[in-house]
C-alpha positions in Angstrom: 11.0 7.1 -23.8 8.5 4.7 -21.6 8.6 5.5 -17.9 10.4 3.7 -15.3 8.3 1.2 -12.9 8.9 1.8 -9.3 8.1 -0.3 -6.6 8.7 0.8 -2.7 9.2 -2.1 -0.3 8.4 -0.8 3.2 7.9 -3.1 6.4 9.1 -3.3 10.0 13.1 -3.9 11.1 13.4 -8.0 10.6 10.3 -8.4 8.6 12.1 -9.8 6.0 12.9 -7.3 3.6 16.7 -7.4 3.0 15.8 -11.4 2.9 13.1 -10.7 -0.4 15.9 -8.1 -2.3 18.5 -10.7 -1.9 16.5 -12.7 -3.8 15.6 -10.5 -6.2 18.9 -9.0 -6.7 20.3 -12.4 -7.4 18.2 -14.8 -9.0 18.0 -14.6 -13.0 14.7 -13.5 -13.1 15.5 -11.5 -16.7 14.6 -7.9 -14.7 17.1 -5.3 -15.0 16.1 -4.1 -11.6 17.6 -0.8 -9.9 17.1 -1.4 -6.2 17.6 2.0 -3.9 18.3 1.1 -0.5 17.7 3.7 1.6 17.7 0.9 5.0 21.1 2.0 7.3 20.8 -0.3 9.9 22.7 -3.7 10.7 21.2 -5.3 8.4 22.3 -3.8 5.2 22.8 -5.8 1.7 26.1 -4.1 1.7 27.4 -6.8 3.7 26.4 -9.6 1.9 26.4 -8.5 -1.8 27.8 -5.5 -1.9 31.5 -6.4 -0.9 33.1 -3.0 -2.4 35.4 -0.7 -1.2 35.1 1.7 -3.6 33.2 5.2 -2.7 30.8 4.8 -5.8 27.5 4.3 -4.2 26.0 2.7 -7.3 27.2 -1.1 -8.1 26.1 -3.5 -10.6 25.3 -7.2 -10.1 25.9 -10.0 -11.9 22.5 -10.5 -13.0 22.1 -7.3 -14.5 20.7 -5.4 -11.6 22.3 -2.2 -10.3 22.5 -1.2 -6.5 22.3 1.8 -5.2 22.6 2.9 -1.9 21.5 6.7 -0.6 22.8 8.3 1.7 21.1 11.9 0.1 17.6 12.1 -0.2 15.6 9.9 -2.5 15.0 12.5 -5.4 18.2 13.4 -6.1 19.2 9.3 -5.8 16.5 8.9 -8.8 17.6 11.8 -10.5 21.4 10.0 -10.5 20.2 7.0 -12.1 17.8 8.6 -14.4 20.3 10.5 -16.2 22.9 7.4 -16.1 20.2 5.2 -17.2 19.7 7.9 -20.7 23.6 8.7 -21.2 23.9 4.8 -21.3 26.1 4.2 -18.4 23.6 2.1 -16.3 21.3 -0.4 -18.0 17.5 -1.3 -16.2 14.4 -1.3 -16.3 12.8 -0.8 -13.0 13.3 0.4 -9.5 12.8 -0.6 -6.1 13.2 1.7 -3.5 13.6 0.1 0.4 12.5 2.3 2.9 13.8 2.2 6.6 11.6 0.2 8.9 10.4 3.1 10.6 9.4 4.9 7.0 5.9 6.3 6.1 5.4 5.4 2.7 3.5 8.4 2.3 6.1 11.1 1.4 8.1 8.5 -0.4 5.0 8.1 -2.8 4.1 11.3 -3.0 7.8 12.6 -4.6 6.5 10.8 -7.9 3.4 12.9 -8.2 4.7 16.1 -6.5 8.5 16.4 -8.4 8.3 17.0 -12.2 11.4 15.9 -13.0 10.7 12.6 -11.5 7.2 12.4 -12.8 8.5 12.8 -16.5 11.2 9.9 -15.6 9.1 7.7 -13.3 5.8 5.9 -12.9 4.9 4.5 -9.1 3.6 0.9 -9.5 2.9 -0.1 -6.2 3.2 -0.2 -2.6 5.1 -3.7 -1.0 4.8 -4.4 2.7 6.3 -7.2 4.4 4.6 -7.7 8.0 6.7 -10.0 10.3 4.0 -12.3 11.9 5.8 -13.2 14.9 5.9 -9.7 16.0 3.0 -8.1 14.4 0.6 -7.6 17.1 2.8 -5.8 19.3 4.5 -4.1 16.1 0.9 -3.0 15.0 0.0 -1.8 18.5 3.4 0.1 19.3 3.7 1.9 16.6 2.0 3.9 14.2 4.7 3.8 11.5 4.1 0.1 11.0 -0.3 0.2 11.2 0.7 2.8 8.5 2.6 0.5 6.0 0.1 -1.6 6.0 -2.7 0.9 5.6 -0.8 2.2 2.1 0.1 -1.0 0.9 -1.2 -2.4 -2.7 0.7 -5.9 -1.7 1.1 -7.5 1.7 3.5 -10.5 2.9 3.2 -12.2 6.0 7.0 -13.6 7.1 7.4 -15.8 9.6 4.3 -17.4 9.8 6.0 -20.7 10.5 7.1 -19.3 14.1 3.6 -18.9 15.3 0.2 -20.7 15.6 -2.1 -20.9 12.7 -4.9 -19.0 15.0 -2.6 -16.2 15.7 -2.0 -16.0 11.9 -5.6 -15.8 11.0 -6.3 -13.8 13.4 -3.4 -11.3 12.3 -4.6 -11.6 8.9 -8.3 -10.6 10.1 -6.8 -7.3 12.0 -4.9 -6.2 8.6 -7.9 -7.0 6.2 -9.7 -4.4 8.7 -6.7 -2.2 8.3 -6.6 -2.4 4.7 -9.0 -4.2 2.4 -7.3 -3.6 -1.3 -4.0 -5.4 -0.2 -3.9 -8.7 -1.3 -2.2 -10.9 1.9 0.0 -13.7 0.8 2.6 -15.7 3.3 6.2 -15.3 2.4 8.5 -18.1 3.6 12.3 -16.4 3.7 11.7 -14.2 1.0 10.5 -16.9 -1.8 7.8 -15.0 -3.3 6.8 -14.5 -6.9 8.5 -12.0 -8.6 5.1 -11.3 -10.5 3.3 -10.8 -6.9 6.3 -8.2 -6.1 6.9 -6.3 -9.7 3.6 -4.9 -12.1 1.2 -4.7 -9.7 -0.5 -1.4 -11.3 -1.4 -0.4 -7.9 -1.5 3.0 -8.5 -3.2 2.4 -11.9 -6.4 4.5 -12.2 -8.6 1.2 -13.4 -11.7 -0.4 -12.9 -10.8 -3.4 -10.6 -11.0 -2.8 -7.4 -10.3 -5.5 -5.2 -11.8 -5.5 -1.6 -11.6 -8.6 0.1 -15.5 -9.9 -0.7 -15.8 -11.1 3.0 -14.8 -8.1 3.9 -18.4 -6.6 2.6 -20.5 -8.9 3.6 -19.2 -8.3 7.5 -19.5 -4.8 6.4 -23.2 -5.3 4.9 -25.0 -7.1 8.0 -23.2 -4.9 10.5 -23.1 -1.2 8.6 -22.1 0.4 11.9 -19.3 -1.9 12.3 -18.2 -1.7 15.9 -17.5 -4.9 16.6 -17.4 -7.1 13.7 -14.8 -9.4 15.4 -17.1 -10.9 17.8 -17.7 -14.3 15.6 -14.1 -15.0 17.2 -15.8 -15.5 20.5 -16.7 -12.7 23.2 -14.1 -13.5 25.2 -11.2 -14.7 23.0 -7.9 -14.0 24.0 -5.9 -13.6 20.8 -3.1 -10.5 21.4 -4.6 -9.2 18.3 -7.8 -9.2 19.0 -7.6 -7.8 22.6 -7.5 -4.3 21.2 -10.4 -4.7 19.2 -13.3 -5.4 21.5 -12.5 -2.7 24.8 -12.6 -5.1 27.3 -9.8 -3.3 28.8 -7.0 -6.0 28.1 -5.0 -3.9 26.2 -3.7 0.1 26.0 -5.1 0.9 22.9 -8.7 0.1 22.1 -8.8 0.0 18.7 -6.3 0.6 15.5 -6.3 4.1 14.2 -5.7 2.7 10.7 -8.6 1.5 9.6 -10.9 1.1 6.0 -14.3 1.3 5.6 -16.0 0.4 1.7 -19.1 2.8 0.5 -21.5 1.8 -2.1 -24.2 3.7 -3.6 -27.0 2.4 -6.3 -28.3 5.9 -7.4 -25.5 8.1 -9.7 -23.7 10.7 -8.1 -23.9 14.7 -9.4 -20.2 14.9 -10.5 -20.2 18.7 -9.3 -21.3 18.1 -5.7 -19.1 15.4 -5.4 -16.0 16.9 -6.8 -17.3 19.7 -4.2 -17.7 17.5 -1.4 -14.3 15.1 -1.9 -12.1 18.4 -2.6 -13.5 19.5 1.0 -12.6 16.3 2.7 -9.1 16.1 1.2 -8.4 19.3 2.2 -9.5 18.9 5.4 -8.4 15.2 6.2 -6.1 14.7 3.4 -2.7 14.3 5.9 -4.9 11.4 7.4 -6.0 9.6 4.2 -3.2 7.3 3.3 -4.7 5.3 0.5 -8.4 5.5 -1.4 -10.2 4.5 -4.8 -13.4 4.1 -6.3 -15.5 3.1 -9.1 -18.1 5.5 -9.5 -21.3 5.7 -11.4 -21.9 9.6 -12.5 -25.1 11.0 -13.8 -24.7 12.1 -17.4 -21.7 9.5 -18.8 -21.7 6.1 -19.7 -18.7 5.4 -18.7 -17.0 4.4 -15.0 -15.1 6.9 -13.3 -12.0 5.8 -11.8 -10.5 8.2 -8.8 -7.8 7.3 -6.2 -5.9 9.2 -4.2 -3.3 9.2 -1.5 -2.7 11.9 1.6 -3.5 15.1 -0.4 -3.3 14.1 -3.9 -6.3 12.8 -5.9 -6.5 11.9 -9.7 -9.6 10.6 -11.7 -10.1 9.4 -15.1 -13.3 7.9 -17.5 -12.6 4.0 -17.5 -14.8 1.4 -19.8 -18.3 1.6 -20.4 -20.5 0.3 -17.9 -21.4 -2.9 -19.6 -25.1 -3.9 -20.6 -26.8 -5.7 -17.5 -24.1 -4.6 -15.3 -25.5 -3.1 -11.9 -24.3 0.1 -11.6 -23.0 0.7 -8.8 -20.5 3.3 -7.2 -18.0 1.9 -4.4 -15.6 3.3 -2.6 -12.7 2.0 -0.4 -11.2 4.5 2.3 -8.4 3.9 4.3 -7.1 6.5 6.5 -6.3 7.5 10.3 -8.9 8.2 12.2 -11.3 8.7 9.6 -15.0 10.2 10.3 -17.1 7.8 8.8 -20.2 8.8 9.5 -19.1 12.3 8.1 -17.8 10.5 5.0 -21.0 8.6 4.8 -23.3 11.5 5.4 -21.8 13.8 3.0 -21.7 11.6 -0.3 -25.0 10.5 0.1 -25.7 14.1 -0.3 -23.7 14.1 -3.7 -25.9 11.4 -5.2 -28.7 12.7 -7.3 
């Protein structure tokens, strides 16, 4: 049987996860989706859709979707759903897990790799994060969970942009891109997003596509030390979400701890040295490394080498051959919490042939 693709939906309280899910659950899109609801707050889907008196935790929807609320751990819920599907008791072809607003998506993602039984039934597709444009600056300043949710994302949706000025929205997008240049950012009005932007994003696929916002790379090139990317906004701008980036002392912290950087090299890597170095780095900094990915030029092979990881879990694979006339260049993006950029860059430089 083919693996069941799973999507993790995360975002702070009030960011619109439930609105998005309701749309997914009630629209006729031809997908049979099982939703694992792990959110017990005021805005539980139960109150609106799942009007059910039974003790049964799994409810079949009219459009073929299934909704499962869990009060025990995620593994059990996933195993229960997979077992019911195998026995023909439930019919669904994908899973969306809605995490609580305060959840760190890391352990949820790791469940799919660490647990053999889950890995035999499911394939983690992507992490989708909703960000509430109205309250984001405050939440990102105050809550590490909110920053981590952004760092982990394969796709970011901004909700409530109608409630803030275009200037504030731009400042927020700018900030999010520095935390995570991998994730496309889209505005989502009342959960109205194309299903194709939520499902089958293949964020955990080992593919040769490394989508990094091209402007982000440009900003990085002219300013390798990246001390102050944001001076083009005016030295003393007062966007709330920029004050902390300038270190002008307006704010109780100077810089986001979740941030990203891109490493590029035109000389090939020595495979053994790189493997040793990445192994050591993941060993030491793994808990602080949220997502990292690279398309690498390795000495001794005509094919691209693709690697990516979450925390301490890292995988690599041979990708397609380098095209004729294509510049052989290694590109890596690291997203993490206070990662020592200089140590990583020096170490990677030393792994080049």
